[in-house]
C-alpha positions as CSV (number, residue, x, y, z in Angstrom):
1,M,-1.4,18.1,-2.9
2,L,-0.5,14.5,-2.8
3,S,3.1,15.2,-1.7
4,D,1.8,17.1,1.3
5,R,-0.5,14.2,2.3
6,L,2.3,11.7,2.0
7,G,4.4,13.7,4.5
8,H,7.5,12.6,2.6
9,G,9.8,14.3,0.2
10,F,11.2,11.8,-2.2
11,R,15.0,11.7,-2.6
12,D,14.4,9.9,-5.9
13,P,11.4,11.6,-7.5
14,A,11.4,9.0,-10.3
15,L,10.1,6.4,-7.8
16,L,7.0,8.6,-7.1
17,E,6.5,9.1,-10.8
18,Q,6.7,5.4,-11.5
19,A,4.2,4.7,-8.7
20,L,1.7,7.0,-10.3
21,T,2.1,5.6,-13.8
22,H,-0.6,3.2,-14.9
23,R,0.4,0.6,-17.4
24,S,-1.7,2.2,-20.1
25,A,0.7,5.1,-20.0
26,A,3.9,3.1,-19.8
27,D,6.5,3.1,-22.6
28,P,6.3,-0.3,-24.5
29,K,9.8,0.1,-25.7
30,R,10.9,-0.3,-22.1
31,R,8.6,-3.4,-21.7
32,Q,6.4,-1.4,-19.3
33,L,9.0,-1.5,-16.5
34,D,8.3,2.2,-15.9
35,S,4.7,1.4,-15.0
36,N,3.7,1.0,-11.3
37,E,3.2,-2.8,-11.5
38,R,6.5,-3.8,-10.0
39,L,6.2,-1.3,-7.2
40,E,2.6,-2.6,-6.6
41,F,4.1,-6.1,-6.2
42,L,6.6,-4.8,-3.6
43,G,4.1,-2.5,-1.9
44,D,1.6,-5.4,-1.4
45,R,4.3,-7.3,0.7
46,V,5.3,-4.2,2.6
47,L,1.7,-3.5,3.5
48,A,1.1,-7.0,4.7
49,L,4.2,-7.0,6.9
50,C,3.4,-3.6,8.4
51,M,-0.2,-4.4,9.0
52,A,0.6,-7.8,10.6
53,E,3.0,-6.1,12.9
54,W,0.5,-3.4,13.8
55,L,-2.4,-5.9,14.4
56,S,-0.2,-7.9,16.7
57,E,0.5,-4.8,18.8
58,R,-3.1,-3.5,18.6
59,F,-4.8,-6.8,19.5
60,P,-2.4,-8.8,21.7
61,E,-5.2,-11.1,23.0
62,E,-6.5,-12.2,19.7
63,R,-5.6,-15.5,18.1
64,E,-4.1,-15.9,14.6
65,G,-7.5,-16.7,13.0
66,E,-9.0,-13.5,14.3
67,L,-6.0,-11.4,13.3
68,G,-6.2,-13.0,9.8
69,K,-9.8,-11.8,9.4
70,R,-8.8,-8.3,10.3
71,L,-5.7,-8.4,8.0
72,A,-7.8,-9.6,5.0
73,V,-10.1,-6.6,5.3
74,L,-7.4,-4.1,5.9
75,V,-5.3,-5.1,2.8
76,A,-8.4,-5.7,0.6
77,A,-8.7,-3.7,-2.6
78,D,-11.8,-1.8,-1.3
79,T,-9.8,-0.5,1.7
80,L,-6.8,0.4,-0.5
81,A,-9.0,2.3,-2.9
82,K,-10.6,4.3,0.0
83,V,-7.2,5.2,1.2
84,G,-6.1,6.2,-2.3
85,D,-9.2,8.3,-2.8
86,A,-8.7,10.0,0.6
87,I,-5.2,11.2,-0.2
88,G,-6.1,12.4,-3.7
89,L,-4.3,9.7,-5.6
90,P,-6.7,9.4,-8.6
91,A,-6.0,13.0,-9.7
92,A,-2.3,12.4,-9.6
93,L,-2.3,9.2,-11.7
94,R,-0.5,9.2,-15.1
95,I,-3.1,7.9,-17.5
96,P,-3.5,8.7,-21.3
97,P,-6.2,11.2,-22.0
98,A,-8.3,8.7,-24.0
99,E,-8.3,6.3,-21.0
100,G,-9.0,9.1,-18.6
101,R,-12.2,9.8,-20.4
102,T,-13.4,6.3,-19.9
103,G,-13.3,6.7,-16.1
104,L,-10.2,4.5,-15.7
105,R,-8.7,7.0,-13.2
106,Q,-11.6,6.4,-10.8
107,R,-11.7,2.7,-11.0
108,A,-11.3,1.1,-7.6
109,N,-8.8,-1.5,-8.7
110,V,-6.6,1.1,-10.4
111,V,-6.6,3.3,-7.3
112,A,-5.9,0.3,-5.1
113,D,-3.0,-0.9,-7.2
114,A,-1.5,2.6,-7.2
115,T,-1.8,2.9,-3.5
116,E,0.2,-0.3,-3.1
117,A,2.7,1.0,-5.6
118,L,3.0,4.2,-3.6
119,I,3.8,2.1,-0.5
120,G,6.5,0.3,-2.5
121,A,8.0,3.6,-3.6
122,L,8.1,4.9,-0.1
123,Y,9.9,1.7,1.0
124,L,12.5,1.9,-1.7
125,D,13.1,5.7,-1.2
126,A,13.3,5.8,2.6
127,G,13.0,2.3,4.1
128,L,10.4,0.5,6.1
129,E,9.9,3.3,8.6
130,A,8.6,5.7,5.9
131,A,6.2,3.1,4.6
132,R,5.1,2.2,8.2
133,A,4.4,5.8,9.1
134,F,2.3,6.3,6.0
135,I,0.3,3.1,6.6
136,R,-0.3,3.8,10.3
137,R,-1.5,7.3,9.5
138,E,-3.8,6.5,6.6
139,W,-5.2,3.2,7.9
140,T,-6.1,4.4,11.4
141,V,-9.8,4.8,10.8
142,A,-10.0,1.4,9.1
143,M,-8.0,-0.2,12.0
144,E,-10.4,1.1,14.6
145,A,-13.6,0.5,12.7
146,D,-14.5,-2.9,14.1
147,A,-14.4,-3.9,17.7
148,T,-14.7,-7.5,16.7
149,P,-12.9,-9.2,13.8
150,P,-14.7,-8.6,10.6
151,M,-15.8,-11.3,8.2
152,S,-15.9,-11.2,4.5
153,A,-19.1,-12.0,2.6
154,K,-17.7,-15.3,1.4
155,S,-16.8,-16.3,5.0
156,R,-20.2,-15.3,6.3
157,L,-21.9,-17.3,3.5
158,Q,-19.8,-20.3,4.3
159,E,-20.7,-20.1,8.0
160,Y,-24.3,-19.7,7.2
161,L,-24.3,-22.8,5.1
162,L,-22.3,-25.0,7.4
163,G,-24.4,-23.9,10.4
164,R,-27.4,-25.3,8.6
165,G,-25.7,-28.6,7.6
166,Q,-25.3,-27.5,4.0
167,G,-22.2,-27.9,1.8
168,L,-19.8,-25.3,0.7
169,P,-20.9,-22.7,-1.9
170,E,-19.8,-22.9,-5.5
171,Y,-18.4,-20.0,-7.4
172,V,-18.5,-20.0,-11.2
173,L,-16.9,-17.5,-13.5
174,V,-19.7,-16.4,-15.9
175,S,-17.7,-14.0,-18.0
176,A,-14.6,-11.9,-18.1
177,E,-14.8,-8.8,-20.4
178,G,-13.0,-5.6,-21.1
179,P,-9.3,-4.7,-21.8
180,S,-6.6,-6.2,-19.5
181,H,-6.2,-2.9,-17.7
182,A,-9.9,-2.4,-17.0
183,P,-11.5,-5.9,-16.8
184,L,-15.0,-6.7,-15.6
185,F,-15.7,-10.2,-14.1
186,T,-19.1,-11.7,-13.5
187,V,-19.4,-14.5,-11.0
188,S,-22.2,-16.7,-10.0
189,A,-22.4,-18.0,-6.4
190,R,-24.5,-21.1,-5.9
191,A,-25.8,-23.0,-2.9
192,C,-29.0,-24.7,-1.7
193,G,-30.5,-24.7,-5.2
194,K,-30.2,-20.9,-5.5
195,A,-27.8,-18.7,-7.3
196,A,-26.8,-15.0,-7.4
197,E,-24.6,-13.2,-9.9
198,A,-22.5,-10.1,-9.4
199,S,-19.8,-8.2,-11.3
200,G,-16.6,-6.6,-10.1
201,E,-13.2,-5.3,-11.3
202,S,-11.5,-8.5,-10.1
203,K,-12.6,-12.1,-9.8
204,R,-12.2,-11.8,-6.0
205,A,-14.4,-8.7,-5.8
206,A,-17.1,-10.3,-8.0
207,E,-17.1,-13.4,-5.7
208,Q,-17.5,-11.3,-2.6
209,L,-20.4,-9.4,-4.2
210,A,-22.0,-12.6,-5.4
211,A,-21.7,-14.1,-2.0
212,E,-23.4,-11.1,-0.4
213,A,-26.2,-11.3,-2.9
214,L,-26.7,-15.0,-2.3
215,L,-26.8,-14.4,1.4
216,T,-29.5,-11.9,0.9
217,E,-31.4,-14.4,-1.3
218,L,-31.1,-17.2,1.2
219,S,-32.2,-15.1,4.2
220,R,-35.5,-14.5,2.4
221,G,-36.3,-18.2,2.7
């Protein structure tokens, strides 16, 4: 069960319920304040603080830029979604049956947002120590995954281009489709007279995928 994996018994069960409530299941009469969006906002900041603290301890010899690269990967939506999947979060989400049949429950951005909301709920229920304990337990594999600071696809593309005397890449939003709670963005990455498109559940995710695709295209010569 999710509660077992959390290792925390909520003194205020309503916080956990709110963290698990997607906005599609929120009560519009309450202006959706019972959805997990506000807790997600808080959890994002708590995660960044705890992760920055942990990184400073774990890599005392690294400079700010290197720590920043690690932080960007560890708090990225992909990493959050993997943590959420690992603790069984999708099955616990409150989502209307109709939306559940569309696969909303498994969407990476939905799981990532709920994971941040869960961190926010832990913080409000029992303070920073409870949130920190959860983060350090569930992010251990990700923290130890790279001996050297990782680089995102956008950063790697930028270095590739600058190293060859080229200008910075251009990212163009091609389309944004779908409902507000399940959008699909398509972005084109362009450089050196070539372009590559990719789609993702957020504009940032689409840009990263497009950068990866363009890197592959450029490496072919």
